VOZADO-741276 format. One line per 3 residues: number of its first residue (from 0); their letters; for each residue x, y, z negated of C-alpha. Coordinates in nm, 4 decimals, always signed. Last residue first. Example, Ala and Ser with C-alpha at 12.3 -4.5 7.8 and 13.67 -1.06 7.14 Angstrom:
<sites>
1> sa> +1.3670,-0.1060,-0.7140 ~ +1.2300,-0.4500,-0.7800
</sites>
This chain:
<sites>
89> nvp> +8.6573,-13.1744,+0.6176 ~ +8.7475,-12.8327,+0.6306 ~ +9.0937,-12.7912,+0.4347
86> tgs> +9.1592,-12.5609,+0.1458 ~ +9.4114,-12.2903,+0.1685 ~ +9.1765,-12.0082,+0.2901
83> vwf> +8.9574,-12.0763,-0.0094 ~ +9.2196,-12.0511,-0.2369 ~ +9.3172,-11.6630,-0.0553
80> gis> +8.9296,-11.5742,-0.1125 ~ +8.9384,-11.7004,-0.4566 ~ +9.1794,-11.5163,-0.5285
77> aef> +9.0431,-11.1495,-0.3721 ~ +8.7149,-11.2083,-0.5767 ~ +8.9386,-11.2263,-0.8876
74> lgf> +9.1006,-10.9144,-0.7369 ~ +8.7703,-10.7820,-0.7238 ~ +8.6309,-10.8875,-1.0065
71> ivv> +8.9327,-10.7852,-1.2375 ~ +8.9433,-10.4509,-1.0675 ~ +8.5220,-10.4228,-1.1831
68> sid> +8.6068,-10.5235,-1.5637 ~ +8.9061,-10.2337,-1.5872 ~ +8.6421,-9.9925,-1.4408
65> igy> +8.3543,-10.1137,-1.6774 ~ +8.5944,-10.1066,-1.9533 ~ +8.6917,-9.7451,-1.8525
62> yly> +8.3354,-9.5975,-1.8489 ~ +8.2387,-9.7722,-2.2009 ~ +8.5508,-9.6133,-2.3196
59> vpv> +8.4529,-9.3403,-2.1926 ~ +8.1071,-9.3885,-2.3002 ~ +8.2307,-9.4645,-2.6952
56> kgh> +8.4393,-9.1772,-2.7172 ~ +8.1835,-8.9473,-2.8567 ~ +7.8593,-8.8345,-2.6775
53> rlf> +7.9284,-8.4488,-2.5854 ~ +8.2090,-8.5262,-2.2790 ~ +8.0476,-8.8957,-2.1779
50> igg> +7.7577,-8.7015,-2.0894 ~ +7.8595,-8.5061,-1.7960 ~ +8.1867,-8.5443,-1.6938
47> pak> +8.4590,-8.8850,-1.6753 ~ +8.8216,-8.8193,-1.4926 ~ +8.8195,-8.9103,-1.1095
44> fia> +9.2196,-9.0009,-1.0344 ~ +9.3094,-9.3009,-1.2456 ~ +8.9651,-9.5044,-1.3068
41> lsl> +8.7863,-9.4200,-0.9714 ~ +9.1243,-9.5265,-0.7916 ~ +9.1046,-9.8635,-0.9883
38> ava> +8.7558,-9.9175,-0.9061 ~ +8.8281,-9.7980,-0.5172 ~ +9.1401,-10.0455,-0.4975
35> aqv> +8.9554,-10.3337,-0.6885 ~ +8.6435,-10.3373,-0.4332 ~ +8.9100,-10.2782,-0.1303
32> vgc> +9.1022,-10.5871,-0.2504 ~ +8.7705,-10.7985,-0.3405 ~ +8.5855,-10.6695,+0.0188
29> sil> +8.9419,-10.7817,+0.2077 ~ +8.9770,-11.1261,+0.0265 ~ +8.5867,-11.2467,+0.0799
26> avp> +8.5697,-11.1214,+0.3995 ~ +8.8809,-11.3011,+0.5755 ~ +8.8165,-11.5884,+0.3019
23> lke> +8.4668,-11.6511,+0.4923 ~ +8.5373,-11.5807,+0.8698 ~ +8.5957,-11.9637,+0.8662
20> vns> +8.2499,-12.0658,+0.7465 ~ +8.0770,-11.9135,+0.9823 ~ +7.7280,-11.8002,+0.9619
17> cae> +7.7140,-11.5540,+0.5846 ~ +8.1058,-11.4896,+0.7202 ~ +7.9501,-11.2636,+0.9760
14> sil> +7.7230,-11.0804,+0.7444 ~ +8.0226,-11.0013,+0.5158 ~ +8.2570,-10.9310,+0.8453
11> tll> +8.0103,-10.6332,+0.9722 ~ +7.9746,-10.5391,+0.6257 ~ +8.3127,-10.4581,+0.5950
8> kfl> +8.3411,-10.3278,+0.9202 ~ +8.0670,-10.0726,+0.8399 ~ +8.2152,-9.9876,+0.4995
5> lav> +8.5541,-9.9097,+0.7246 ~ +8.3985,-9.7340,+0.9688 ~ +8.2680,-9.4816,+0.6716
2> fem> +8.4873,-9.4556,+0.4948 ~ +8.6974,-9.3449,+0.7830 ~ +9.0075,-9.4951,+0.9591
</sites>
């Protein structure tokens, strides 16, 4: 599946989850996993360039720190989706 089609499918999941509570876990899990995977692949395969090359090591550490925090947030979002899916509906 190409990236644009995947992006539109995720946006559709999010908009459907806003109106239907039963679709919320699927949206949280899929968006969290995609967010973590994209941030992790960015940290592994894309070396920082431009301003990061000429201003010391602090911007590079900041770049990778933000990438790792986005990975952690994506995994946390997916785990919240699993937690919500296990909660019984009253």
